[in-house]
Phi, psi and omega in degrees: 000120181293147179258122178271126180263120180303140183290339181262016183279131175295142189308323186285355175267355181303318178299336180263001192296335181291346178278336190298132178134192180250132182234144179212145178176191186245157179210182179230143175280159179065217184277357179080019180283185188301327183269358182290141180288153180263152172215159174249141181224141172239123183238139174231139171239117182231166177220157183231021181097349177265165190278048175206158172260141173266134187240138174214132177228122179243133186230150179226138169292142179227169171275185183298336182268357179096006178285129181296132177257313179192160178298145179255301178189172173225140172226148181225157180182193183222138180238135181204160169295142180273117178204165178295136176279131184250172181302330181285345177284154176286164176090171000289161180063230185264013177296119184286150174281164172297156179297320180277128180300152178300313176258116191257350185215164177297325179296321178293324177292317180302330180295345180273355181302140178272181185293342178270000180087005177251197178235136173288138180228158172234143182223127174246133183225132178247144183236158168298157179088013174077030180242133175227140180245143169241116180254146165238150180183206184221143168244127180225103188061226181268036179226139181227135173233130183229143175224136180294135170265331183205140170236119178262132180233139175289171185296338180244015181287156173290158180294135180192118191241338183195162179200158167229151175222143172232144179227147176208147176260117183232115181053039178082001179252150181261117177252139177216157176221143183227120176248142183223157169249113184209169174105347173077010179277130183302131177076005182286129182264193179292138176227155179302128182250314181191161174206157183205162178233111186246142174249154183281130181251344173191000000 
């Protein structure tokens, strides 16, 4: 399935362009075994001319047939190539960026490729309950691997210390898996948290 790159996309988002759009599908909580609960998810990746993608994922628990039972959660965030921020970049806060993008051409973006032939990326995701994650990882073609560098928790948040996420484009569909370390048990490592198979709806 060919990937259409929007004509108004800033050059450094081209490696992430296959994510742009609305995705929807079903998944399973935990390891996905026979007793795992089902959920429905709607994910959007959008851009506004700045060098990052805006991410939103809304999920609902469902029965075995996919009928919505109740809301599960919402998460939001930002995805971008990982690079040093320069004076021409926007921020912090409302400090505007220069009109001309920091990376102006495909050749300048190509110079960011890592030794594995992909691009380093950073992803920040916020959740209800006072939890925010900062991931670092790599995008290489239609594959993404992310590992938390930091998990911030509010004073009353549930225990949650680390996570990994993987994403892949397979036959035009978005597949993902999320493993987490949570629960407060000493020495407890990452365990399967959820996975889903999403198709593009727009």
